[in-house]
C-alpha positions as CSV (number, residue, x, y, z in Angstrom):
1,M,-250.2,-46.7,-72.4
2,P,-249.1,-43.0,-72.2
3,N,-246.1,-43.7,-74.3
4,A,-248.1,-45.4,-77.0
5,R,-250.6,-42.5,-77.1
6,F,-247.7,-40.0,-77.4
7,H,-246.2,-42.0,-80.3
8,A,-249.6,-42.2,-82.0
9,K,-250.0,-38.4,-81.7
10,F,-246.5,-37.8,-82.9
11,T,-246.9,-40.1,-85.9
12,T,-250.2,-38.4,-86.8
13,L,-248.6,-35.0,-86.7
14,V,-245.6,-36.1,-88.9
15,L,-247.9,-37.7,-91.4
16,G,-250.2,-34.7,-91.5
17,A,-247.2,-32.4,-92.1
18,L,-245.9,-34.7,-94.9
19,A,-249.3,-34.8,-96.5
20,G,-249.5,-31.0,-96.4
21,L,-246.1,-30.7,-98.1
22,V,-247.2,-33.2,-100.8
23,V,-250.4,-31.2,-101.5
24,I,-248.5,-27.9,-101.7
25,S,-245.9,-29.5,-104.0
26,V,-248.6,-31.0,-106.3
27,I,-250.2,-27.5,-106.6
28,L,-247.0,-25.7,-107.3
29,F,-245.2,-28.3,-109.4
30,P,-247.8,-30.7,-110.8
31,D,-245.6,-32.2,-113.6
32,K,-242.6,-32.8,-111.3
33,A,-244.8,-34.2,-108.6
34,F,-246.5,-36.6,-110.9
35,Q,-243.2,-37.8,-112.3
36,S,-241.6,-38.3,-108.9
37,S,-244.6,-40.1,-107.5
38,L,-244.6,-42.4,-110.5
39,E,-241.0,-43.3,-109.6
40,G,-242.0,-44.3,-106.1
41,L,-245.0,-46.2,-107.4
42,T,-242.8,-48.1,-109.9
43,I,-240.4,-49.2,-107.2
44,W,-243.3,-50.3,-105.0
45,W,-245.0,-52.3,-107.7
46,K,-241.9,-53.8,-109.3
47,L,-239.9,-54.7,-106.1
48,V,-241.7,-54.2,-102.8
49,F,-245.2,-55.5,-103.6
50,P,-244.2,-58.9,-105.1
51,A,-241.4,-59.5,-102.5
52,L,-243.6,-58.8,-99.5
53,M,-247.1,-59.9,-100.4
54,P,-246.6,-63.7,-100.1
55,F,-244.5,-63.5,-96.9
56,L,-247.0,-61.2,-95.1
57,I,-249.9,-63.5,-95.9
58,M,-247.9,-66.6,-95.0
59,T,-246.8,-65.0,-91.7
60,E,-250.3,-64.1,-90.6
61,L,-251.6,-67.6,-91.4
62,L,-248.8,-69.3,-89.6
63,I,-249.2,-67.2,-86.5
64,G,-252.9,-68.1,-86.4
65,F,-252.1,-71.8,-86.8
66,G,-249.4,-71.6,-84.1
67,V,-246.6,-72.7,-86.4
68,I,-244.4,-69.7,-85.6
69,Q,-245.0,-70.2,-81.9
70,G,-244.0,-73.9,-82.2
71,T,-241.0,-73.0,-84.3
72,G,-240.1,-70.5,-81.6
73,V,-239.6,-73.4,-79.1
74,L,-237.0,-74.9,-81.4
75,L,-235.3,-71.6,-82.1
76,E,-235.2,-70.5,-78.4
77,P,-231.6,-71.7,-77.7
78,L,-230.1,-70.0,-80.8
79,M,-231.9,-66.7,-80.4
80,R,-231.3,-66.5,-76.6
81,V,-227.6,-67.3,-76.8
82,I,-226.7,-65.0,-79.7
83,F,-229.2,-62.1,-79.6
84,R,-230.9,-62.5,-76.2
85,L,-234.3,-62.7,-77.9
86,P,-237.1,-65.3,-77.6
87,G,-237.4,-68.1,-80.2
88,V,-240.4,-66.6,-82.0
89,S,-238.2,-63.7,-83.1
90,G,-236.3,-66.1,-85.4
91,W,-239.1,-66.0,-87.9
92,A,-239.0,-62.2,-88.2
93,L,-235.2,-62.3,-88.4
94,A,-235.1,-64.8,-91.2
95,S,-237.8,-62.9,-93.1
96,G,-235.9,-59.6,-92.7
97,F,-232.7,-61.1,-94.1
98,V,-234.4,-62.8,-97.1
99,V,-237.3,-60.4,-98.0
100,G,-235.7,-57.2,-96.7
101,F,-237.2,-54.2,-95.0
102,P,-239.9,-53.6,-93.8
103,A,-240.9,-57.2,-93.5
104,G,-239.0,-57.7,-90.2
105,A,-240.6,-54.6,-88.7
106,R,-244.1,-55.6,-89.8
107,I,-243.8,-59.2,-88.4
108,T,-242.2,-57.9,-85.2
109,A,-245.2,-55.6,-84.7
110,S,-247.6,-58.5,-85.2
111,L,-245.7,-60.5,-82.6
112,R,-245.9,-57.7,-80.1
113,E,-249.6,-57.1,-80.7
114,K,-250.1,-60.8,-79.8
115,N,-248.0,-60.3,-76.7
116,L,-245.3,-62.7,-77.8
117,L,-242.5,-60.1,-77.2
118,T,-241.7,-57.5,-74.5
119,R,-241.3,-53.9,-75.5
120,T,-237.5,-54.1,-75.3
121,E,-237.4,-57.3,-77.3
122,T,-239.7,-55.7,-79.9
123,E,-237.4,-52.7,-80.3
124,R,-234.3,-54.8,-80.6
125,L,-235.8,-57.2,-83.0
126,T,-237.1,-54.4,-85.2
127,A,-233.7,-52.9,-85.4
128,L,-231.9,-56.2,-86.0
129,S,-234.3,-57.5,-88.8
130,H,-234.4,-54.2,-90.7
131,V,-231.9,-55.0,-93.4
132,C,-231.8,-55.0,-97.2
133,S,-232.7,-58.1,-99.1
134,P,-230.2,-60.0,-101.3
135,L,-232.5,-59.4,-104.2
136,F,-232.1,-55.6,-103.8
137,L,-228.4,-55.7,-103.0
138,I,-227.2,-58.1,-105.7
139,M,-229.7,-57.9,-108.5
140,V,-231.0,-54.4,-108.3
141,I,-227.9,-52.5,-107.1
142,G,-225.2,-54.8,-108.3
143,I,-226.5,-55.9,-111.7
144,G,-229.1,-53.2,-112.4
145,F,-227.4,-50.1,-111.1
146,L,-223.7,-50.8,-111.0
147,H,-223.7,-53.4,-113.9
148,N,-221.5,-55.6,-111.8
149,A,-222.8,-58.6,-109.8
150,K,-219.5,-58.8,-107.8
151,L,-220.1,-55.4,-106.4
152,G,-223.6,-56.4,-105.3
153,I,-222.1,-59.4,-103.5
154,L,-219.5,-57.3,-101.8
155,L,-222.2,-54.8,-100.7
156,A,-224.3,-57.7,-99.3
157,I,-221.4,-59.1,-97.3
158,I,-220.6,-55.8,-95.8
159,H,-224.3,-55.0,-95.1
160,Y,-225.0,-58.2,-93.2
161,I,-221.7,-58.2,-91.3
162,S,-222.4,-54.6,-90.0
163,A,-226.0,-55.6,-89.3
164,F,-225.0,-58.5,-87.1
165,A,-222.4,-56.3,-85.4
166,T,-225.1,-53.6,-84.7
167,G,-227.4,-56.2,-83.2
168,F,-224.6,-57.6,-81.1
169,L,-223.5,-54.2,-79.8
170,M,-227.1,-53.2,-79.0
171,R,-228.1,-56.4,-77.3
172,N,-226.6,-55.4,-73.9
173,S,-229.6,-53.4,-72.8
174,K,-230.4,-53.7,-69.1
175,Q,-233.9,-54.9,-70.0
176,A,-232.7,-57.2,-72.8
177,I,-233.6,-60.4,-71.1
178,A,-236.6,-59.2,-69.1
179,P,-239.4,-61.8,-68.7
180,L,-242.7,-61.5,-70.6
181,E,-245.2,-59.2,-68.9
182,A,-248.0,-61.5,-69.8
183,K,-248.4,-65.2,-70.1
184,T,-246.5,-66.9,-72.9
185,L,-247.6,-69.6,-75.2
186,V,-244.4,-71.6,-74.8
187,T,-244.4,-74.0,-71.8
188,K,-241.3,-75.9,-70.6
189,P,-242.3,-78.7,-68.2
190,K,-239.5,-80.8,-67.0
191,E,-241.2,-84.0,-68.0
192,M,-241.0,-83.2,-71.7
193,T,-238.6,-85.6,-73.3
194,S,-238.9,-84.6,-76.9
195,I,-238.0,-81.2,-78.4
196,V,-240.4,-81.8,-81.3
197,R,-243.2,-82.8,-78.9
198,S,-242.7,-79.5,-76.9
199,A,-242.9,-77.6,-80.2
200,L,-246.1,-79.4,-81.2
201,M,-247.7,-78.7,-77.9
202,A,-246.9,-75.0,-78.1
203,M,-248.3,-75.0,-81.7
204,R,-251.5,-76.6,-80.6
205,Q,-252.0,-74.3,-77.6
206,A,-251.5,-71.2,-79.8
207,Y,-254.0,-72.5,-82.4
208,W,-256.7,-73.2,-79.8
209,E,-256.2,-69.8,-78.1
210,D,-256.5,-68.0,-81.5
211,G,-259.7,-69.8,-82.3
212,R,-260.2,-68.5,-85.9
213,T,-261.3,-70.8,-88.7
214,F,-259.2,-71.1,-91.9
215,G,-261.5,-68.9,-93.9
216,K,-261.3,-66.2,-91.2
217,L,-257.6,-66.5,-90.9
218,L,-257.1,-66.3,-94.7
219,G,-259.4,-63.2,-95.0
220,D,-257.6,-61.4,-92.1
221,A,-254.2,-62.3,-93.6
222,V,-255.0,-60.9,-97.0
223,T,-256.6,-57.8,-95.6
224,S,-253.7,-57.1,-93.3
225,A,-251.1,-57.7,-96.1
226,V,-252.9,-55.4,-98.5
227,Q,-253.3,-52.6,-95.9
228,T,-249.6,-52.9,-95.0
229,L,-248.5,-52.8,-98.7
230,M,-250.7,-49.8,-99.4
231,L,-249.2,-48.0,-96.4
232,I,-245.7,-48.7,-97.7
233,G,-246.6,-47.6,-101.2
234,G,-248.0,-44.3,-99.9
235,Y,-244.9,-43.6,-97.9
236,M,-242.7,-44.3,-100.9
237,M,-244.7,-42.0,-103.2
238,I,-244.8,-39.2,-100.6
239,F,-241.0,-39.2,-100.0
240,S,-240.4,-39.4,-103.8
241,V,-242.3,-36.2,-104.2
242,L,-240.5,-34.6,-101.2
243,I,-237.1,-35.4,-102.8
244,N,-238.2,-33.7,-106.0
245,V,-239.4,-30.7,-104.1
246,I,-236.1,-30.4,-102.2
247,S,-234.3,-30.5,-105.5
248,I,-236.5,-27.8,-107.1
249,T,-236.4,-25.4,-104.2
250,H,-232.5,-25.7,-104.0
251,F,-232.7,-26.8,-100.4
252,A,-229.6,-28.8,-101.1
253,D,-227.5,-25.6,-101.2
254,I,-228.0,-25.3,-97.4
255,L,-226.7,-28.8,-96.8
256,R,-223.8,-28.6,-99.2
257,P,-221.2,-27.1,-96.7
258,I,-222.1,-29.9,-94.3
259,T,-221.6,-32.8,-96.8
260,Q,-218.4,-31.3,-98.1
261,F,-217.0,-30.9,-94.6
262,L,-217.8,-34.6,-93.8
263,L,-216.4,-35.9,-97.0
264,S,-213.2,-33.9,-96.7
265,F,-212.1,-36.3,-93.9
266,M,-212.1,-39.0,-96.6
267,G,-210.2,-36.9,-99.1
268,I,-213.4,-36.5,-101.2
269,F,-214.1,-33.1,-102.8
270,T,-216.8,-34.1,-105.2
271,D,-220.2,-32.5,-104.6
272,T,-222.6,-35.4,-103.7
273,T,-225.2,-33.3,-101.8
274,P,-228.1,-34.3,-104.1
275,Q,-227.2,-38.0,-103.6
276,W,-227.1,-37.5,-99.9
277,I,-230.6,-36.0,-99.8
278,K,-232.0,-39.0,-101.8
279,G,-230.1,-41.5,-99.7
280,L,-231.3,-39.9,-96.5
281,M,-234.9,-39.8,-97.7
282,E,-235.5,-43.0,-99.8
283,I,-232.9,-45.7,-100.1
284,H,-234.0,-47.1,-103.5
285,L,-233.7,-43.7,-105.2
286,G,-230.6,-42.9,-103.1
287,A,-228.8,-46.1,-104.1
288,Y,-229.5,-45.4,-107.8
289,A,-228.2,-41.8,-107.4
290,F,-224.9,-42.9,-105.7
291,S,-224.4,-45.7,-108.3
292,Q,-224.4,-43.0,-111.1
293,V,-221.8,-40.7,-109.6
294,N,-218.9,-40.8,-112.0
295,D,-216.5,-38.4,-110.2
296,L,-215.8,-40.8,-107.3
297,S,-213.3,-43.6,-107.1
298,L,-215.0,-46.9,-106.3
299,L,-213.9,-47.3,-102.7
300,P,-215.5,-44.1,-101.4
301,Q,-218.5,-44.7,-103.6
302,M,-219.1,-48.1,-102.1
303,A,-218.4,-46.8,-98.6
304,L,-221.0,-44.1,-98.9
305,L,-223.5,-46.5,-100.5
306,S,-223.0,-49.0,-97.7
307,A,-223.5,-46.3,-95.1
308,F,-226.8,-45.1,-96.6
309,L,-228.0,-48.7,-97.1
310,G,-227.4,-49.2,-93.3
311,W,-229.3,-46.0,-92.7
312,G,-232.3,-47.2,-94.7
313,G,-233.9,-43.9,-95.6
314,L,-236.5,-41.8,-93.8
315,S,-239.2,-43.4,-95.9
316,A,-238.5,-46.8,-94.3
317,H,-238.2,-45.1,-90.9
318,A,-241.7,-43.7,-91.3
319,Q,-243.0,-47.2,-92.4
320,V,-241.5,-48.7,-89.2
321,A,-243.1,-46.0,-87.0
322,G,-246.4,-46.6,-88.7
323,F,-246.3,-50.4,-88.1
324,H,-245.6,-49.8,-84.4
325,Q,-248.2,-47.2,-83.9
326,Q,-250.4,-49.7,-82.1
327,T,-247.5,-51.0,-80.0
328,D,-245.4,-49.4,-77.2
329,A,-242.1,-49.7,-79.1
330,R,-239.9,-46.5,-79.1
331,Y,-238.7,-45.1,-82.4
332,T,-235.6,-43.6,-80.7
333,F,-234.0,-47.0,-80.3
334,F,-234.6,-47.8,-84.0
335,L,-233.1,-44.4,-85.0
336,Q,-230.0,-45.1,-82.9
337,S,-229.6,-48.6,-84.5
338,R,-229.8,-47.2,-88.0
339,A,-227.2,-44.5,-87.3
340,L,-224.9,-47.1,-85.7
341,H,-225.4,-49.5,-88.7
342,A,-224.5,-46.7,-91.1
343,V,-221.3,-45.9,-89.3
344,L,-220.3,-49.5,-89.0
345,A,-221.0,-50.2,-92.6
346,L,-218.9,-47.2,-93.7
347,F,-215.9,-48.3,-91.7
348,T,-216.4,-52.0,-92.5
349,T,-216.3,-51.2,-96.2
350,I,-213.0,-49.4,-95.8
351,L,-211.5,-52.2,-93.6
352,L,-212.7,-55.2,-95.6
353,W,-212.2,-53.7,-99.1
354,K,-208.9,-55.4,-99.8
355,P,-209.7,-58.8,-98.2
356,L,-213.0,-59.0,-100.1
357,Q,-211.2,-58.1,-103.4
358,L,-208.8,-61.0,-102.7
359,L,-211.8,-63.3,-102.0
360,L,-213.4,-62.5,-105.3
361,L,-210.1,-62.4,-107.2
362,D,-210.6,-65.7,-108.9
363,T,-213.8,-64.7,-110.6
364,E,-212.6,-61.3,-111.9
365,P,-208.8,-60.7,-112.0
366,S,-209.0,-57.0,-112.4
367,F,-211.1,-56.7,-109.3
368,L,-207.9,-56.4,-107.2
369,R,-207.5,-52.8,-108.5
370,L,-211.1,-51.7,-108.4
371,D,-210.3,-49.2,-105.7
372,L,-208.4,-47.2,-108.3
373,A,-211.1,-47.4,-110.9
374,T,-214.1,-45.3,-111.4
375,N,-217.6,-46.4,-112.1
376,S,-217.9,-46.2,-115.9
377,A,-221.6,-47.0,-116.1
378,A,-223.3,-44.3,-118.0
379,A,-226.1,-42.5,-116.5
380,A,-229.5,-43.8,-117.6
381,P,-233.1,-43.5,-116.7
382,F,-234.2,-45.2,-113.6
383,P,-233.9,-48.9,-114.6
384,L,-237.1,-50.3,-113.3
385,N,-239.3,-50.0,-116.3
386,G,-239.4,-53.6,-117.4
387,E,-237.9,-55.7,-114.6
388,T,-240.1,-57.1,-111.8
389,A,-239.7,-59.3,-108.8
390,W,-242.9,-61.3,-109.3
391,G,-241.0,-64.2,-110.8
392,L,-238.4,-64.2,-108.0
393,W,-240.6,-64.9,-105.0
394,G,-240.1,-68.7,-105.5
395,P,-236.3,-68.5,-105.2
396,M,-236.8,-66.1,-102.3
397,L,-239.0,-68.6,-100.6
398,M,-236.4,-71.3,-101.1
399,Q,-233.7,-69.0,-99.6
400,F,-236.0,-68.3,-96.6
401,L,-236.6,-72.0,-96.0
402,F,-232.9,-72.8,-96.3
403,I,-232.0,-70.1,-93.7
404,L,-234.8,-71.1,-91.4
405,T,-233.8,-74.8,-91.6
406,L,-230.2,-73.9,-90.9
407,M,-231.3,-71.9,-87.8
408,L,-233.4,-74.8,-86.6
409,L,-230.6,-77.3,-86.9
410,V,-228.1,-75.1,-85.1
411,S,-230.7,-74.3,-82.4
412,V,-231.7,-77.9,-81.8
413,G,-228.0,-78.8,-81.7
414,L,-227.4,-76.2,-79.0
415,R,-230.4,-77.5,-77.0
416,L,-229.1,-81.1,-77.1
417,F,-225.6,-79.9,-76.1
418,Q,-227.0,-77.9,-73.2
419,R,-229.1,-80.9,-71.9
420,K,-226.0,-83.1,-72.3
421,M,-223.9,-80.7,-70.2
422,V,-226.6,-80.5,-67.5
423,N,-226.9,-84.3,-67.3
């Protein structure tokens, strides 16, 4: 695959350049580099590691046992009708919307490596499933950063609406419904009279073709999950150091005229260049930086925060590129989807601000006038010293099962309706 080799070389070049910058920064600014890398490590250990670890292991096990392939038979009508994707993509989509990025990208890469998706489907599913988790939006940003759970809910609603809009707008690719290039594990003989039976047959076929024992599957799942999490942690630490280097070297002065020009269209004249840099590079640090801006009224603050949440940060972009290094998926499609998501999130925040205030009016009467208020939360050290997501993976699993069950019910209903219409 020439394209895959090019992406592998490009990824290696970028990673080598980043590693070189990190080494130089450590030599020149050892104290600052250590502190910034510790921030990235804290985010990874407190939020990313506990949220992703169980789901990554579970996904690898269920792929080996054929459960995801069997579930894909049931999800086929729903995913084809709405997103023009195969049924197996429903697992990655549900994981992305519950666990958050980069779970969707990692699961999508696994599906492509096992030849369950085409290249176009891989690219589109990666873009669609790359969203922030409710845990991050509501609990971390809303409660932890903004000290207001209602704002976290508002950000979550806007984020997911703009994500679905992005996926819908980018589904009309010419190759969006191309057939699989290799044989698929899902068979659809006409004589099958039971939807459940067809799913069980696909599950059994996938399990026999995999051929690994439970011990082998478990070992491979744990190894793959740990390697993935170490990769994510390394990226987060590298970009945390780079953010600090940019701040020390006053590189922000070069970007200040650009940010001020863009914000002038919204009537904003506050200097938010440092926040822009953090948001462009690493979304966790960027979200915290934007939440602590006191010179902005709340509407532009939430609009900018929504836009950078849609963008996701170059750290997450690098993680996605690393996951797909062994596949033929193109990064350019993912980059376009992140830019479109950011733009849609910005305008969705502005358009839906008043309606969402009315929706939440009964829980907080003063919320109707939040667009005129400023964020009064005092600046504080990065608030991830004591909190951890280890105790929340149980509720996250329940949310995942609820969403997956709802998707299955809707999909089975669509299939029964389609068969009824045919008959």
